[in-house]
N, C-alpha and C positions, 0 to 999 in steps of 0.2 A: 504494500500500500504506500509506504513512504517513498519507495523508488519511483512509482508512477507519479506521485505529486511532484517530486524533484524533476523528473523528465518533463512533465507538463510545464513547470515553471521555466525550465531552460528553453523549451520550444517557444513559449510565449515571449520570453525576453529576446530571443533571437529574431522572431518575426517582427517585434516592435522596432528593434534597432535597424533591421533591413528596410522596413517600410518608412522609417523616419529619415533615411539617407537621402540627400539631395541628388536627384538624378538629372539635373539640368546641365551638367557638364560631362565631357567624355573621359576626363582623367581626374581621379581623386588621389592626390599624392599622400604619402604617409605623413603623419604629424611630425613636425620639426625636421623636415627634409632639408638637406643642405642645398645650396645653389647648384652644385654639381649634380646632385640627384635630380633636382627639378629639370635641369637642362637635358639630362639623359632620358627623362620621361616624355618630354615635349615631342610631339610628332609634327608640329607646324613651327617652322623657323621664324625668326624675327622679321625678315623681309616680307615673307608671305603674310604674316599677321599684320604688319604695318600696311600693306596694300589693302587688306580687308578693312582695317580701321579707317583709312583715308576714304575708301569707297562708302563707308557707313555714314560719313558726314556729308550730307547732301546740301551744301551751300556754296555760293560763288566765292571766289577768292583763293589765294595761294595758302595752302595748309602747310604749316611747319611743325613737324614733330619736336616737342620740347624735352620729353623724357620717355623712356621705355623701360619696362621691368617685367621679367618673368617671375611670377610669384604664385603662392598658394593663397587663394582668397575664398572664404566661405566654403572650404573643402574642395575647391576646384583648382586645377592648374590653368592659369590664365596669363596672357600677355596684357599688360596695362599700359596704355598710351595716354600722354597728355599732349594735345595738339592745339596749336594756336593758329587762328586765321590772321595772316599778316596784314590784311587790309582793314579789318574791323577790330582786331584785338580780342575777339571772342575766343574763349578756350573751350576745349572739349575733352572729356575723360571717356576713353573708349576701352572696353574690356572685350578681349577676343579669347575664345576657347583655344587653348594650346594643343588640343588633341585633334580638332577638326577644322579650325579656322572660322567657326561660326561667331557672329557678333552676339555677345551676351548683353551688353548695354552700351548706350551712348548718352552722356549727360553733357549739356552745354551750359555755358555761363557767359553772359554779355558783360563786358567791363562796366563798372559804375562810372557815371559821368559826373 
């Protein structure tokens, strides 16, 4: 009887942790992975990710990448880009999935006048 209760508890705990996992990204790096480990896991390189990021910003003007980082964010391996519009000064934060190149998010901010 006690063994079946324990087995049921283990099964319930496992199914809860699996169902709670974020599946919106293609690569979930291990916690506290080093930069080298993250780079080894990435299937999409910096240049390809940057191309996706620039295409995701649908505005006129020359877009200038300001910073790029491969990192684990919210349990996902992503490329993070900060991009500035040279003409307007508006900035954009673009997150690209490092596993498949998909755009995860684009957030823009117009400079204060």
